[in-house]
TIRO-2110 file (N, C-alpha, C; in Angstrom, 1 decimal):
// TIRO-2110
9.3, -18.3, 8.3, N, 1, A
8.1, -17.6, 8.7, CA, 1, A
8.5, -16.1, 8.6, C, 1, A
9.9, -15.4, 8.6, N, 2, A
9.5, -14.1, 8.7, CA, 2, A
9.6, -13.5, 7.2, C, 2, A
9.5, -14.5, 6.1, N, 3, A
9.0, -14.1, 5.1, CA, 3, A
7.5, -13.8, 4.8, C, 3, A
7.0, -14.9, 5.5, N, 4, A
5.7, -14.8, 5.3, CA, 4, A
4.8, -13.4, 6.2, C, 4, A
5.7, -13.1, 7.4, N, 5, A
5.3, -12.1, 8.1, CA, 5, A
5.4, -10.9, 7.0, C, 5, A
6.2, -10.3, 6.5, N, 6, A
6.2, -9.3, 5.6, CA, 6, A
5.5, -9.4, 4.6, C, 6, A
4.9, -10.3, 4.0, N, 7, A
4.4, -10.3, 2.7, CA, 7, A
3.0, -9.9, 3.2, C, 7, A
2.3, -10.4, 4.5, N, 8, A
1.1, -10.4, 4.7, CA, 8, A
0.8, -8.7, 5.2, C, 8, A
2.0, -8.2, 5.9, N, 9, A
2.0, -6.6, 6.0, CA, 9, A
1.7, -6.0, 4.8, C, 9, A
2.6, -6.5, 3.8, N, 10, A
2.5, -5.9, 2.6, CA, 10, A
1.4, -6.0, 1.9, C, 10, A
0.5, -6.8, 1.8, N, 11, A
-0.7, -7.3, 1.4, CA, 11, A
-1.6, -6.6, 1.9, C, 11, A
-1.6, -6.5, 3.2, N, 12, A
-2.7, -5.9, 3.9, CA, 12, A
-3.2, -4.3, 3.3, C, 12, A
-0.9, -4.7, 2.3, N, 13, A
-0.1, -3.5, 1.8, CA, 13, A
-0.9, -4.1, 0.0, C, 13, A
-4.2, -4.2, 0.6, N, 14, A
-4.8, -3.3, 1.0, CA, 14, A
-6.7, -2.6, 1.8, C, 14, A
-20.0, 5.6, 3.7, N, 15, A
-21.5, 5.4, 4.3, CA, 15, A
-22.4, 6.7, 4.0, C, 15, A
-21.9, 7.9, 4.6, N, 16, A
-22.6, 8.9, 4.3, CA, 16, A
-22.2, 9.5, 2.6, C, 16, A
-23.0, 9.8, 2.1, N, 17, A
-22.7, 10.5, 0.7, CA, 17, A
-21.5, 11.1, 0.5, C, 17, A
-20.3, 10.6, 0.2, N, 18, A
-19.3, 10.8, -0.1, CA, 18, A
-19.0, 11.3, -1.4, C, 18, A
-18.1, 12.4, -1.8, N, 19, A
-18.1, 12.6, -3.7, CA, 19, A
-17.5, 11.3, -4.1, C, 19, A
-17.8, 10.9, -5.1, N, 20, A
-17.4, 10.2, -6.0, CA, 20, A
-16.0, 10.1, -6.0, C, 20, A
-15.5, 9.1, -6.0, N, 21, A
-14.0, 9.1, -6.6, CA, 21, A
-13.5, 9.2, -8.1, C, 21, A
-12.4, 9.7, -7.9, N, 22, A
-11.6, 10.0, -9.3, CA, 22, A
-11.3, 8.9, -9.7, C, 22, A
-11.0, 8.5, -10.9, N, 23, A
-10.4, 7.4, -11.8, CA, 23, A
-9.3, 7.6, -12.8, C, 23, A
-9.3, 8.9, -13.0, N, 24, A
-8.4, 9.3, -14.1, CA, 24, A
-7.0, 8.7, -13.8, C, 24, A
-6.1, 8.5, -14.7, N, 25, A
-4.8, 8.1, -14.8, CA, 25, A
-4.1, 9.5, -14.4, C, 25, A
-2.8, 8.7, -13.7, N, 26, A
-2.0, 10.0, -13.0, CA, 26, A
-0.6, 9.2, -12.7, C, 26, A
0.3, 10.4, -13.0, N, 27, A
2.0, 9.7, -13.1, CA, 27, A
2.4, 10.3, -11.8, C, 27, A
3.1, 9.7, -11.0, N, 28, A
3.9, 10.6, -9.9, CA, 28, A
4.2, 9.7, -8.8, C, 28, A
5.3, 10.4, -7.9, N, 29, A
5.8, 9.3, -6.8, CA, 29, A
5.4, 10.1, -5.7, C, 29, A
5.1, 9.2, -4.4, N, 30, A
4.9, 9.6, -3.2, CA, 30, A
5.6, 8.6, -2.3, C, 30, A
6.0, 9.4, -1.3, N, 31, A
6.7, 8.7, 0.0, CA, 31, A
5.9, 8.8, 1.0, C, 31, A
5.7, 7.8, 1.9, N, 32, A
5.0, 7.6, 2.9, CA, 32, A
5.8, 7.4, 4.5, C, 32, A
5.9, 8.1, 5.3, N, 33, A
6.5, 7.9, 6.7, CA, 33, A
5.5, 7.0, 7.5, C, 33, A
6.1, 5.9, 7.9, N, 34, A
5.4, 4.3, 8.8, CA, 34, A
6.0, 4.4, 10.1, C, 34, A
4.7, 4.6, 11.0, N, 35, A
4.8, 4.7, 12.6, CA, 35, A
4.1, 3.5, 13.2, C, 35, A
5.0, 2.6, 14.1, N, 36, A
3.8, 1.5, 14.6, CA, 36, A
5.1, 1.3, 15.7, C, 36, A
4.2, 0.4, 16.6, N, 37, A
5.1, 0.1, 17.9, CA, 37, A
6.4, -0.5, 17.8, C, 37, A
6.4, -1.5, 16.8, N, 38, A
7.7, -2.2, 16.1, CA, 38, A
8.9, -1.6, 15.4, C, 38, A
8.4, -0.2, 15.0, N, 39, A
9.4, 0.6, 14.1, CA, 39, A
10.6, 0.8, 14.7, C, 39, A
11.4, 1.1, 14.1, N, 40, A
13.2, 1.1, 14.6, CA, 40, A
12.9, 3.0, 14.5, C, 40, A
12.9, 3.5, 16.1, N, 41, A
12.8, 4.8, 16.2, CA, 41, A
13.6, 5.8, 15.4, C, 41, A
14.8, 5.5, 14.8, N, 42, A
15.5, 6.3, 14.0, CA, 42, A
15.1, 6.9, 12.9, C, 42, A
14.9, 8.0, 12.8, N, 43, A
14.4, 8.7, 11.3, CA, 43, A
15.1, 8.2, 10.2, C, 43, A
16.2, 7.6, 10.3, N, 44, A
17.1, 7.3, 8.9, CA, 44, A
17.0, 5.9, 8.8, C, 44, A
16.3, 5.0, 9.6, N, 45, A
16.1, 3.4, 9.1, CA, 45, A
15.0, 3.5, 8.0, C, 45, A
15.5, 2.5, 6.9, N, 46, A
14.5, 2.9, 5.8, CA, 46, A
13.4, 1.9, 5.7, C, 46, A
13.2, 1.4, 6.7, N, 47, A
11.8, 0.3, 7.1, CA, 47, A
10.7, 1.5, 7.6, C, 47, A
11.2, 2.5, 7.9, N, 48, A
10.1, 3.5, 8.2, CA, 48, A
9.5, 4.3, 7.2, C, 48, A
9.6, 3.9, 6.0, N, 49, A
9.3, 4.6, 5.0, CA, 49, A
8.6, 3.5, 3.6, C, 49, A
7.8, 4.1, 3.0, N, 50, A
7.0, 3.3, 2.1, CA, 50, A
7.5, 4.3, 0.8, C, 50, A
7.7, 4.1, -0.7, N, 51, A
7.8, 4.9, -1.8, CA, 51, A
6.7, 3.7, -2.7, C, 51, A
6.1, 5.0, -3.3, N, 52, A
4.8, 4.5, -4.0, CA, 52, A
5.1, 5.3, -5.5, C, 52, A
5.1, 4.3, -6.4, N, 53, A
5.2, 5.0, -8.0, CA, 53, A
4.0, 4.7, -8.6, C, 53, A
3.3, 5.7, -9.4, N, 54, A
1.9, 5.6, -10.0, CA, 54, A
2.3, 5.8, -11.4, C, 54, A
1.5, 5.1, -12.4, N, 55, A
1.6, 5.6, -13.6, CA, 55, A
0.3, 4.8, -14.5, C, 55, A
-0.5, 5.7, -14.6, N, 56, A
-2.0, 5.4, -15.6, CA, 56, A
-2.3, 3.9, -14.9, C, 56, A
-2.4, 2.8, -15.5, N, 57, A
-3.3, 1.7, -14.8, CA, 57, A
-2.1, 1.0, -14.1, C, 57, A
-1.0, 1.3, -13.7, N, 58, A
0.1, 0.4, -12.9, CA, 58, A
0.5, 1.0, -11.7, C, 58, A
0.9, 0.3, -10.5, N, 59, A
1.1, 0.8, -9.3, CA, 59, A
2.5, 0.1, -8.7, C, 59, A
3.2, 0.7, -8.3, N, 60, A
4.2, 0.1, -7.7, CA, 60, A
4.6, 0.4, -6.2, C, 60, A
5.0, -0.6, -5.3, N, 61, A
5.3, -0.2, -3.6, CA, 61, A
6.2, -0.5, -3.7, C, 61, A
7.3, 0.2, -2.9, N, 62, A
8.5, -0.2, -2.5, CA, 62, A
8.7, -0.2, -1.0, C, 62, A
8.8, -1.5, -0.3, N, 63, A
8.8, -1.3, 1.0, CA, 63, A
10.0, -2.0, 1.5, C, 63, A
10.7, -1.4, 2.8, N, 64, A
12.2, -1.9, 3.5, CA, 64, A
11.8, -2.6, 4.4, C, 64, A
12.6, -3.8, 4.8, N, 65, A
12.4, -4.6, 5.9, CA, 65, A
13.8, -4.9, 6.2, C, 65, A
13.8, -5.6, 7.4, N, 66, A
15.1, -6.2, 7.8, CA, 66, A
15.7, -7.1, 6.9, C, 66, A
15.0, -7.9, 6.1, N, 67, A
15.8, -8.8, 5.3, CA, 67, A
15.9, -8.0, 3.8, C, 67, A
15.7, -7.0, 3.8, N, 68, A
16.0, -6.3, 2.2, CA, 68, A
14.4, -5.3, 2.0, C, 68, A
14.8, -5.2, 0.6, N, 69, A
13.6, -4.3, -0.1, CA, 69, A
12.5, -5.4, -0.8, C, 69, A
11.5, -4.9, -0.6, N, 70, A
10.3, -5.8, -1.6, CA, 70, A
9.7, -4.9, -2.2, C, 70, A
9.3, -5.2, -3.2, N, 71, A
8.6, -4.4, -4.4, CA, 71, A
7.3, -5.2, -4.7, C, 71, A
6.0, -4.2, -4.6, N, 72, A
4.7, -4.6, -5.1, CA, 72, A
4.4, -4.0, -6.5, C, 72, A
3.9, -4.9, -7.3, N, 73, A
3.5, -4.2, -8.7, CA, 73, A
2.2, -5.0, -8.9, C, 73, A
1.5, -3.8, -9.3, N, 74, A
0.0, -4.3, -9.7, CA, 74, A
-0.4, -3.5, -10.8, C, 74, A
-0.8, -4.3, -11.8, N, 75, A
-1.4, -4.1, -13.1, CA, 75, A
-3.3, -3.9, -12.8, C, 75, A
-3.3, -2.9, -12.5, N, 76, A
-4.9, -2.3, -11.9, CA, 76, A
-6.2, -3.0, -12.7, C, 76, A
-6.0, -2.6, -14.2, N, 77, A
-7.2, -3.4, -14.9, CA, 77, A
-7.4, -4.9, -15.0, C, 77, A
-6.3, -5.1, -14.9, N, 78, A
-5.8, -6.7, -15.0, CA, 78, A
-6.2, -7.4, -13.9, C, 78, A
-6.2, -6.8, -12.6, N, 79, A
-6.3, -7.4, -11.3, CA, 79, A
-5.2, -8.3, -11.2, C, 79, A
-3.9, -8.1, -11.6, N, 80, A
-2.9, -9.0, -11.3, CA, 80, A
-1.6, -8.2, -10.7, C, 80, A
-0.9, -9.0, -9.8, N, 81, A
-0.2, -8.4, -8.6, CA, 81, A
1.3, -9.3, -8.4, C, 81, A
2.4, -8.8, -8.1, N, 82, A
3.3, -9.5, -8.0, CA, 82, A
4.2, -9.1, -6.9, C, 82, A
4.8, -9.7, -5.8, N, 83, A
5.7, -9.1, -5.1, CA, 83, A
7.1, -10.0, -5.1, C, 83, A
8.2, -8.6, -5.3, N, 84, A
9.3, -9.2, -5.9, CA, 84, A
10.1, -9.4, -4.5, C, 84, A
10.8, -10.5, -4.6, N, 85, A
11.8, -10.8, -3.1, CA, 85, A
13.3, -11.3, -3.7, C, 85, A
14.2, -10.8, -2.7, N, 86, A
15.2, -11.5, -3.2, CA, 86, A
15.6, -12.2, -1.9, C, 86, A
15.6, -13.8, -2.0, N, 87, A
15.6, -14.6, -1.1, CA, 87, A
17.1, -14.8, -0.5, C, 87, A
18.0, -14.1, -1.4, N, 88, A
19.4, -14.7, -1.2, CA, 88, A
19.8, -15.9, -2.0, C, 88, A
19.4, -16.9, -2.3, N, 89, A
19.7, -17.9, -3.3, CA, 89, A
18.8, -18.2, -4.2, C, 89, A
17.2, -17.0, -4.2, N, 90, A
16.8, -17.0, -5.4, CA, 90, A
16.2, -15.7, -5.1, C, 90, A
15.8, -15.2, -6.5, N, 91, A
15.1, -14.1, -6.7, CA, 91, A
13.4, -14.2, -7.2, C, 91, A
12.5, -14.3, -6.5, N, 92, A
11.3, -14.5, -6.9, CA, 92, A
10.1, -13.4, -7.1, C, 92, A
9.1, -13.8, -7.9, N, 93, A
8.0, -12.8, -8.2, CA, 93, A
7.0, -13.6, -7.9, C, 93, A
6.2, -13.3, -6.8, N, 94, A
5.1, -14.0, -6.1, CA, 94, A
3.8, -13.7, -6.7, C, 94, A
3.1, -14.4, -7.5, N, 95, A
2.1, -14.0, -8.0, CA, 95, A
1.1, -13.9, -7.1, C, 95, A
0.2, -12.7, -7.2, N, 96, A
-1.0, -12.7, -5.9, CA, 96, A
-2.6, -12.2, -6.9, C, 96, A
-3.5, -12.1, -6.4, N, 97, A
-4.7, -11.8, -6.6, CA, 97, A
-5.1, -10.7, -5.9, C, 97, A
-5.0, -9.7, -5.9, N, 98, A
-4.9, -8.4, -4.9, CA, 98, A
-6.5, -8.3, -4.5, C, 98, A
-7.2, -8.2, -5.0, N, 99, A
-8.6, -7.8, -4.8, CA, 99, A
-9.5, -8.9, -3.9, C, 99, A
-9.1, -10.2, -4.0, N, 100, A
-9.3, -11.0, -3.2, CA, 100, A
-9.1, -10.9, -1.8, C, 100, A
-8.3, -10.0, -1.5, N, 101, A
-8.3, -9.9, 0.0, CA, 101, A
-8.5, -8.3, 0.5, C, 101, A
-9.5, -8.1, -0.3, N, 102, A
-10.1, -6.7, 0.0, CA, 102, A
-10.7, -6.6, 1.3, C, 102, A
-11.5, -5.1, 1.6, N, 103, A
-11.7, -4.8, 2.8, CA, 103, A
-13.2, -5.5, 3.1, C, 103, A
-13.8, -6.1, 2.0, N, 104, A
-15.5, -6.5, 2.2, CA, 104, A
-16.2, -5.8, 2.8, C, 104, A
-16.4, -4.4, 2.8, N, 105, A
-17.5, -3.6, 3.7, CA, 105, A
-16.9, -3.4, 4.9, C, 105, A
-15.6, -3.7, 5.4, N, 106, A
-15.2, -3.6, 6.8, CA, 106, A
-15.2, -2.0, 7.1, C, 106, A
-15.0, -1.2, 6.5, N, 107, A
-14.7, 0.3, 6.2, CA, 107, A
-16.2, 1.2, 5.8, C, 107, A
-16.4, 2.1, 6.8, N, 108, A
-17.7, 3.3, 6.1, CA, 108, A
-17.2, 4.6, 6.4, C, 108, A
-17.4, 5.6, 6.0, N, 109, A
-17.0, 6.3, 5.9, CA, 109, A
-18.0, 7.7, 5.9, C, 109, A
-17.8, 8.7, 6.8, N, 110, A
-18.6, 10.1, 6.9, CA, 110, A
-17.8, 11.6, 6.8, C, 110, A
-18.7, 12.1, 6.1, N, 111, A
-17.7, 13.5, 5.6, CA, 111, A
-17.5, 14.3, 7.0, C, 111, A
-16.2, 14.8, 6.9, N, 112, A
-16.0, 15.7, 8.2, CA, 112, A
-15.4, 16.8, 7.6, C, 112, A
-16.0, 17.9, 8.1, N, 113, A
-15.9, 19.4, 7.6, CA, 113, A
-14.2, 19.9, 7.9, C, 113, A
-13.8, 20.7, 7.0, N, 114, A
-12.1, 21.2, 7.0, CA, 114, A
-11.3, 20.3, 6.1, C, 114, A
-10.0, 21.0, 6.2, N, 115, A
-8.7, 20.4, 5.6, CA, 115, A
-7.7, 20.2, 6.3, C, 115, A
-6.5, 19.7, 5.7, N, 116, A
-5.4, 19.6, 6.4, CA, 116, A
-4.3, 19.8, 5.4, C, 116, A
-2.7, 20.2, 5.6, N, 117, A
-2.2, 20.3, 4.6, CA, 117, A
-1.2, 19.2, 4.8, C, 117, A
-1.1, 18.5, 3.8, N, 118, A
-0.1, 17.4, 3.7, CA, 118, A
0.8, 17.3, 2.9, C, 118, A
2.0, 17.4, 3.1, N, 119, A
3.1, 17.3, 2.1, CA, 119, A
2.6, 18.3, 0.9, C, 119, A
2.7, 19.4, 1.6, N, 120, A
2.6, 20.9, 0.5, CA, 120, A
1.0, 20.9, -0.3, C, 120, A
0.2, 20.0, 0.4, N, 121, A
-1.0, 20.1, -0.6, CA, 121, A
-2.4, 19.8, 0.6, C, 121, A
-3.5, 20.5, -0.1, N, 122, A
-5.0, 20.3, 0.6, CA, 122, A
-5.2, 18.7, 0.5, C, 122, A
-5.6, 18.4, 1.9, N, 123, A
-6.4, 17.3, 2.0, CA, 123, A
-7.3, 17.2, 2.8, C, 123, A
-8.6, 16.4, 2.3, N, 124, A
-9.6, 16.5, 2.9, CA, 124, A
-9.6, 15.5, 4.0, C, 124, A
-11.0, 15.7, 5.0, N, 125, A
-10.9, 14.9, 6.1, CA, 125, A
-12.0, 13.9, 5.9, C, 125, A
-12.0, 12.8, 6.2, N, 126, A
-13.1, 11.8, 6.5, CA, 126, A
-13.1, 11.0, 7.6, C, 126, A
-14.2, 11.0, 8.3, N, 127, A
-14.1, 9.8, 9.2, CA, 127, A
-14.6, 8.4, 8.9, C, 127, A
-13.7, 7.8, 9.1, N, 128, A
-13.8, 6.2, 9.0, CA, 128, A
-14.0, 5.3, 10.3, C, 128, A
-14.9, 4.6, 9.8, N, 129, A
-15.0, 3.4, 11.0, CA, 129, A
-14.8, 2.0, 10.6, C, 129, A
-13.8, 1.5, 11.9, N, 130, A
-13.3, 0.2, 11.3, CA, 130, A
-14.1, -0.9, 12.5, C, 130, A
-15.0, -1.4, 11.2, N, 131, A
-16.1, -2.5, 11.9, CA, 131, A
-15.5, -3.3, 12.8, C, 131, A
-14.4, -4.1, 12.2, N, 132, A
-13.6, -5.3, 12.6, CA, 132, A
-13.1, -4.8, 14.1, C, 132, A
-12.9, -3.8, 14.2, N, 133, A
-12.1, -3.1, 15.6, CA, 133, A
-12.8, -2.0, 16.3, C, 133, A
-13.9, -1.8, 15.8, N, 134, A
-15.1, -1.2, 16.6, CA, 134, A
-14.9, 0.2, 16.9, C, 134, A
-13.9, 0.7, 15.8, N, 135, A
-13.3, 2.3, 16.4, CA, 135, A
-13.6, 3.1, 15.1, C, 135, A
-13.4, 4.7, 15.5, N, 136, A
-13.5, 5.5, 14.3, CA, 136, A
-12.2, 6.3, 14.3, C, 136, A
-11.9, 6.9, 13.5, N, 137, A
-10.9, 7.9, 13.3, CA, 137, A
-10.8, 8.7, 12.1, C, 137, A
-9.8, 9.8, 11.9, N, 138, A
-10.1, 10.8, 10.8, CA, 138, A
-9.0, 10.3, 10.0, C, 138, A
-9.3, 10.2, 8.5, N, 139, A
-8.5, 9.8, 7.4, CA, 139, A
-8.4, 11.3, 6.6, C, 139, A
-7.1, 11.5, 6.2, N, 140, A
-6.9, 12.5, 5.1, CA, 140, A
-6.6, 12.1, 4.0, C, 140, A
-7.2, 12.3, 2.7, N, 141, A
-7.2, 12.3, 1.3, CA, 141, A
-7.0, 13.2, 0.5, C, 141, A
-6.2, 12.7, -1.2, N, 142, A
-6.3, 13.8, -1.9, CA, 142, A
-7.6, 13.7, -3.0, C, 142, A
-8.8, 14.0, -3.0, N, 143, A
-9.6, 13.7, -4.1, CA, 143, A
-9.5, 13.6, -5.5, C, 143, A
-8.4, 14.3, -6.0, N, 144, A
-8.1, 14.6, -7.1, CA, 144, A
-7.2, 13.6, -7.6, C, 144, A
-7.0, 12.6, -6.8, N, 145, A
-6.0, 11.5, -7.3, CA, 145, A
-6.6, 10.2, -6.9, C, 145, A
-7.0, 9.0, -7.8, N, 146, A
-7.9, 8.1, -7.6, CA, 146, A
-7.4, 7.3, -6.6, C, 146, A
-8.1, 6.7, -5.9, N, 147, A
-7.8, 5.6, -4.7, CA, 147, A
-7.2, 4.4, -5.4, C, 147, A
-7.5, 3.9, -7.0, N, 148, A
-6.8, 2.8, -6.9, CA, 148, A
-5.4, 2.6, -6.9, C, 148, A
-4.7, 3.7, -6.8, N, 149, A
-3.5, 3.8, -6.3, CA, 149, A
-2.6, 3.3, -5.1, C, 149, A
-3.9, 3.0, -4.1, N, 150, A
-3.5, 2.5, -2.9, CA, 150, A
-4.6, 1.0, -2.5, C, 150, A
-3.6, 0.3, -1.8, N, 151, A
-4.5, -0.6, -1.1, CA, 151, A
-4.9, -0.9, -0.1, C, 151, A
-5.1, 0.4, 0.7, N, 152, A
-5.2, 0.5, 2.2, CA, 152, A
-6.8, 0.5, 2.4, C, 152, A
-7.5, 1.5, 1.8, N, 153, A
-8.9, 1.7, 2.5, CA, 153, A
-9.9, 1.5, 1.5, C, 153, A
-10.3, 0.5, 1.5, N, 154, A
-11.3, 0.1, 0.1, CA, 154, A
-12.4, 1.2, 0.4, C, 154, A
-12.8, 1.9, -1.0, N, 155, A
-14.2, 2.8, -0.9, CA, 155, A
-13.7, 4.0, -0.8, C, 155, A
-12.8, 4.4, -0.2, N, 156, A
-12.2, 6.0, 0.2, CA, 156, A
-12.4, 7.2, -1.1, C, 156, A
-12.9, 7.9, -1.3, N, 157, A
-13.3, 8.7, -2.6, CA, 157, A
-11.8, 9.2, -3.1, C, 157, A
-10.6, 8.7, -2.7, N, 158, A
-9.3, 9.6, -3.1, CA, 158, A
-8.4, 8.9, -2.6, C, 158, A
-6.9, 9.4, -2.9, N, 159, A
-5.8, 9.0, -2.4, CA, 159, A
-5.4, 9.0, -0.7, C, 159, A
-5.7, 7.9, 0.0, N, 160, A
-5.4, 7.9, 1.3, CA, 160, A
-4.0, 8.8, 1.5, C, 160, A
-3.7, 9.8, 2.2, N, 161, A
-2.6, 10.4, 2.6, CA, 161, A
-2.1, 10.3, 4.0, C, 161, A
-2.9, 10.1, 4.8, N, 162, A
-2.5, 9.9, 6.5, CA, 162, A
-3.7, 9.3, 7.0, C, 162, A
-3.4, 8.2, 7.3, N, 163, A
-4.2, 7.1, 7.7, CA, 163, A
-3.5, 5.9, 8.6, C, 163, A
-4.6, 5.0, 9.4, N, 164, A
-4.0, 3.9, 10.0, CA, 164, A
-4.8, 2.4, 9.7, C, 164, A
-4.1, 1.7, 9.9, N, 165, A
-4.6, 0.3, 9.4, CA, 165, A
-4.4, -0.8, 10.5, C, 165, A
-5.3, -1.4, 11.0, N, 166, A
-4.8, -2.5, 11.8, CA, 166, A
-4.4, -3.8, 11.4, C, 166, A
-3.3, -4.3, 11.4, N, 167, A
-2.4, -5.5, 10.7, CA, 167, A
-1.6, -6.4, 11.7, C, 167, A
-1.7, -7.8, 11.8, N, 168, A
-1.0, -8.5, 12.6, CA, 168, A
-1.0, -7.9, 13.9, C, 168, A
-1.9, -7.6, 14.3, N, 169, A
-2.3, -7.2, 15.9, CA, 169, A
-1.9, -6.0, 16.3, C, 169, A
-1.4, -5.3, 15.3, N, 170, A
-1.0, -3.7, 15.9, CA, 170, A
-1.6, -3.1, 15.0, C, 170, A
-1.6, -1.4, 15.5, N, 171, A
-2.0, -0.2, 14.3, CA, 171, A
-0.8, 0.4, 13.7, C, 171, A
-1.1, 0.3, 12.4, N, 172, A
0.3, 1.1, 11.8, CA, 172, A
-0.1, 2.2, 11.1, C, 172, A
0.4, 3.4, 11.1, N, 173, A
0.1, 4.6, 10.7, CA, 173, A
0.9, 5.1, 9.4, C, 173, A
0.4, 5.8, 8.7, N, 174, A
0.9, 6.4, 7.5, CA, 174, A
0.7, 7.5, 7.2, C, 174, A
1.8, 8.6, 6.9, N, 175, A
1.5, 9.9, 6.5, CA, 175, A
2.7, 10.2, 5.3, C, 175, A
1.7, 10.8, 4.4, N, 176, A
2.5, 11.5, 3.0, CA, 176, A
3.6, 12.2, 3.5, C, 176, A
4.6, 12.3, 3.3, N, 177, A
5.8, 13.4, 3.4, CA, 177, A
6.3, 14.1, 2.2, C, 177, A
6.3, 13.2, 0.9, N, 178, A
6.8, 13.8, -0.1, CA, 178, A
5.8, 13.3, -1.3, C, 178, A
5.1, 14.3, -2.3, N, 179, A
4.5, 14.0, -3.4, CA, 179, A
4.8, 14.7, -4.8, C, 179, A
5.1, 14.0, -5.4, N, 180, A
5.7, 14.7, -7.1, CA, 180, A
4.7, 14.0, -8.1, C, 180, A
4.2, 15.2, -8.8, N, 181, A
3.5, 14.7, -10.5, CA, 181, A
4.7, 14.8, -11.2, C, 181, A
5.1, 13.5, -11.9, N, 182, A
6.1, 13.5, -12.8, CA, 182, A
6.1, 12.4, -13.7, C, 182, A
6.6, 12.2, -14.7, N, 183, A
6.6, 11.2, -15.4, CA, 183, A
7.3, 10.2, -14.9, C, 183, A
7.0, 8.7, -15.2, N, 184, A
7.7, 7.9, -14.2, CA, 184, A
8.0, 6.7, -15.6, C, 184, A
9.2, 5.9, -15.3, N, 185, A
9.7, 5.1, -16.6, CA, 185, A
8.8, 3.7, -16.3, C, 185, A
8.3, 3.4, -17.6, N, 186, A
7.7, 1.8, -17.5, CA, 186, A
8.2, 1.0, -16.9, C, 186, A
9.6, 0.9, -17.2, N, 187, A
10.5, -0.5, -16.5, CA, 187, A
10.4, -0.4, -15.2, C, 187, A
9.8, 0.4, -14.4, N, 188, A
9.7, 0.5, -13.0, CA, 188, A
8.5, -0.8, -12.4, C, 188, A
7.7, -0.8, -13.5, N, 189, A
6.3, -1.7, -13.3, CA, 189, A
6.9, -3.5, -13.8, C, 189, A
8.0, -3.5, -14.1, N, 190, A
8.1, -4.6, -15.0, CA, 190, A
8.8, -5.9, -13.8, C, 190, A
8.7, -6.9, -14.6, N, 191, A
9.4, -8.6, -13.7, CA, 191, A
10.8, -8.5, -14.2, C, 191, A
11.7, -8.0, -13.4, N, 192, A
13.3, -8.6, -14.1, CA, 192, A
13.3, -9.9, -14.3, C, 192, A
14.3, -9.9, -15.5, N, 193, A
14.5, -11.3, -16.5, CA, 193, A
15.1, -12.4, -14.9, C, 193, A
15.6, -12.2, -14.1, N, 194, A
16.3, -12.8, -13.1, CA, 194, A
15.6, -13.2, -12.2, C, 194, A
14.1, -12.9, -12.2, N, 195, A
13.0, -13.6, -11.1, CA, 195, A
12.4, -14.5, -11.8, C, 195, A
12.6, -15.4, -10.6, N, 196, A
11.3, -16.7, -11.4, CA, 196, A
9.7, -16.4, -10.9, C, 196, A
9.1, -16.5, -11.5, N, 197, A
7.6, -16.1, -11.3, CA, 197, A
7.0, -17.6, -10.7, C, 197, A
6.4, -17.4, -9.2, N, 198, A
5.8, -18.5, -8.7, CA, 198, A
4.5, -17.9, -7.8, C, 198, A
3.6, -18.9, -7.8, N, 199, A
2.2, -18.6, -7.0, CA, 199, A
2.6, -18.8, -5.3, C, 199, A
1.6, -18.2, -4.8, N, 200, A
1.8, -18.0, -3.4, CA, 200, A
1.7, -19.3, -2.6, C, 200, A
1.1, -20.3, -3.3, N, 201, A
1.4, -21.9, -2.7, CA, 201, A
2.7, -22.2, -2.8, C, 201, A
3.2, -21.9, -4.1, N, 202, A
4.8, -22.6, -4.5, CA, 202, A
5.6, -21.6, -3.2, C, 202, A
5.5, -20.5, -2.9, N, 203, A
6.1, -19.9, -1.9, CA, 203, A
6.2, -20.0, -0.5, C, 203, A
5.0, -20.6, -0.2, N, 204, A
4.6, -21.2, 0.9, CA, 204, A
5.3, -22.5, 1.3, C, 204, A
5.5, -23.4, 0.2, N, 205, A
6.1, -24.6, 0.4, CA, 205, A
7.6, -24.6, 0.2, C, 205, A
8.1, -23.5, -0.3, N, 206, A
9.8, -23.1, -0.3, CA, 206, A
10.0, -23.1, 1.2, C, 206, A
9.0, -22.2, 1.9, N, 207, A
9.2, -21.7, 3.2, CA, 207, A
9.1, -22.8, 4.3, C, 207, A
8.2, -24.0, 3.9, N, 208, A
8.0, -25.4, 4.8, CA, 208, A
9.4, -25.9, 4.3, C, 208, A
9.9, -26.1, 3.4, N, 209, A
11.1, -26.7, 3.3, CA, 209, A
12.3, -26.3, 3.9, C, 209, A
12.5, -24.9, 4.1, N, 210, A
13.5, -24.2, 4.6, CA, 210, A
13.2, -24.3, 6.3, C, 210, A
12.0, -24.9, 6.6, N, 211, A
11.9, -25.0, 8.2, CA, 211, A
11.9, -26.6, 8.6, C, 211, A
END
């Protein structure tokens, strides 16, 4: 059951005339600080951070959990993604279809004047309404970086850099603390040879057998 909880969080791990989003390819690394009611308050705890690698049409998100490191790898044009996990007795790459769990119009956006400095760069503001939770809040984003490198807020015209999402009954906040534009090794986006590729259904069957 614990594995299912972390997979669910990771997958969640994704109105008025807003500017069109940029779809240009990008290479770089981003580190987000994560805050939620269940987080360890110690700043050194790795579970409080998420590392994102972006390279052209590929995305990798590293998350740190009490059971270890999880990697989410996505090939954007093919809409194909895998969650890499080390279960102790077996290393697996769980195949997912990322866009099948999209927001489906749950968010609408409205321009908000002004900007803020996030991770040393200018970040625009936008008002976001979450219709499922009947609430509106402000999000910061980089308009010059494509939103395709995030699974968080469908329809945002740029990369979200300070935002909140409601998942598994709690609000989780993300804030970009480091952003580096640089070349990324293509091997970061591959599936290691010691991982078995399985479907999500096969993974759930494994969990049922363990219980």
